[in-house]
C-alpha positions, 0 to 999 in steps of 0.5 A: 687860199683861206688856209694859206691866208690863215697861216699868213695871218697867224704868222703876221700876228706873232710878228706884229706882237713881237715888234710892238712889244719890243718898241716900249722896251727899247724906248725905255732903255735907250730913250726917245732920241736914240730910238729916233736915230735908229728909226732914221737909219732903218728908214734909209736902209728901207729906201735903199732896198727900193733898188730891188726893181720889183723882182720879188713880186715878179718871181712869185708871178712868173714861177707860179705860171711855170709851175702851172705849166710844169715846165722845168726849162722855163722855170730854170730860165725864170730863176736864172733871170731873177736870181742873177738880176737880184744879185747884181742889184743887191751888190750895187745897192750895198756898194753905193750905201757903203761908200755913200753913207758919209754923204747921207749922214752929212746931209741929214739935218737936225743931228748932232755930230756924234749922232751923224757919226753913229748913223754913218757907221750904222749905214756902212754895216747896213750895207750887208743887211741890204745885200742879205735882205734883197737876195732873200726876197727872191727866195721868198718869192719862190716859196710863195709861188709854191704856196708854202705859207705855213713854212714861210711864216715859221721862217719869218716869225723866227726872223722877227724873234731873232731881230727884235728880241736881239735888239733888246738884249743888245740894248741891255748890254749898252749897245746903241744904233751901230750895235743894233745894225750889227745884230741885224747883219748877223740875223740877216745872214742866218735867215738868208741861209735858211731860205736858201735851204728851203728853196733848194728842198722845194726844187730838188726834183725839178732838174733846175739848171742855169739857163739864160734866155734873152726873151725871158729876161726881157719879159721879167724886166718889163713886168718888174719895171712896172712893179718896181714903181709900185714898190717905190711908191709904197716905200716912199709912203712907209719909209721916206716919210720918216726921213722928212719928219726927222729932217724937219722936226728932229729925232725926238719928234721923229721917235713919237711919229715912228711909234704912231705910224708903226702901230697904225701900219700894223693895221695894214700889215695884219689885214693884208696877210690873210689875202696875200695868197690871192696873188699866186692863186689868181695868177694861176687862174687868170687869162684874158681868153678865159670865158668863165670868170665867175670863179675869179669873181667869187674869189675876189669878192671873198678876199675883198670882204675879208680884207675889209672886215680885218682892216676896219676891225683893227682900225676900230680897236686901235682908235678906241684903245689909243690912250692905253697903247701910247702909255704902253709904247712910250710911258705915262708921260705921253707927248702932247698930241700923241694919242690924237695922232694915233687915232687919226692915223688909225682911221687913215690906215684902216681906210688906206688898207682897203686897196690891198685886193685891188693891188693883188688883183692888178698884179695877178692880171699883169696890170702893174702899169695901172697899179704903179701910176696910182701908187706913185700918185698917192705916195707923192701926194702923201709926202707933199702933205707930210712935208707941209704939215710937218713944217706948219703944224708939227707932229699933228700935221705930219700924221694928217699928211698920210691921208694923201695915200687914200688915192690908192683906192683907185686900185680897187676900181681898176682891179675889179674891172680886170676880172669883170666886176661892175662898180655897183656890185663891189660897192654893194659888197662893202657898203655895210662895213664902211657905214658901220665903221663910220658909226662906231668911230663917230660914237667913239669920238664922243666918249673918249674919256670913258675907257669902259665905253671905249672897250665896249664899243671896240668889242661891239664894232668888231663882233658885228663886222665878223658876224656880217662876214660869216653871214655874207659868205655863208661860212660854216664856222665850226667846219672851217675851224676843224679844217684849220685845226687839222691843217695845223696838225699836218703841218707840225706833227709827223705823219705816221709811218706805214708798217708792212 
């Protein structure tokens, strides 16, 4: 799991770096207002993709179980259900978006007529993007079930380069929101075909045939419906907030809000990646009849501490370097409140991200109903606070409203119970890093005018957290780095051929 986590983290850092570097180029070429329009169109696409109904996670969980049992018939049934189901849902979503785009564009306030028309055209092209990306999720689920995270991250990094660098090239040649979406459609088709090819290669020896099974369809539908609620709440928190801010404050302020939350969300993105393999790994290990749960407890403990250190380290870094980040992302003429907004968002997202182990644990142990209830509660509370904050306090109120989603920490509480971990045990595991995070942020807030001190505090904060992780998990760092190096060589270098 650590090896797969390393691949995920490495690929995630590449993708994150590309997406963050591209944003200031786009803003400087097209301006904050046009960037805000693009963000609004992208947010609508992300919201429409909620129709996937949780089938991507269901694919990983059910295919992982079929592979453990080495049952080709059951695997064929699972793939028939999830691929067929996603095809229907993707086609439905693309059709509704295409024909409903005039209505969506009409009811988005704070837009000029030309801007509304641009979003209308972009959404119609975006219906193709939605179709490709939804179907691609099922194939990624199959890849994750096989735990081929090295190749997965190569493909996803390719997609990040193709889409993000392509946006800058299109912008340089005068393209704007509609042209951006056209490029996304082309990139989506290319990546869709690559994922199909990789999945075919993974399954080439398993005699997969179309096999419809009503009972399997019912099981997948039941699990997916609960998973879908979790996906819905996550998308509400990460996409619909932008629709609200754009509607209340207009595209220019939305552009600033999008920059702040895009950077802050990378904390969640980076810290979740190393522990994502927990989902297929724990899915294979967990059973309600298992008497010896110590291996699962050890696994969850390591994942929780790793997630904690990466999330808090990233939060400290963004908080301390917020001024530099905003100057790079926007320009030297930083809008009022943008730097403070990023600092607030960094703290909120660093703490919010700590729910990741609880989320994966609940999903792995088929407790999606608990996960769904907690996530939807947090998302709705957060959206309500963002709407109120935007209306009364503008940009700062919108950013602060994200605090509502800290309710999702309840997923950790319930997730620990599912694998038999007592509350006092896991709280003890995370007490020091949380206290240390509070100390560094408090000291940092008193020295905001001194950049050298801020950088020094960030370095000390991260180094202490990493040292604590190495000590608490008794990691032989040199041995681990040697194994990772060997794994990378095996991944990228051809194996020597034997000569008889």
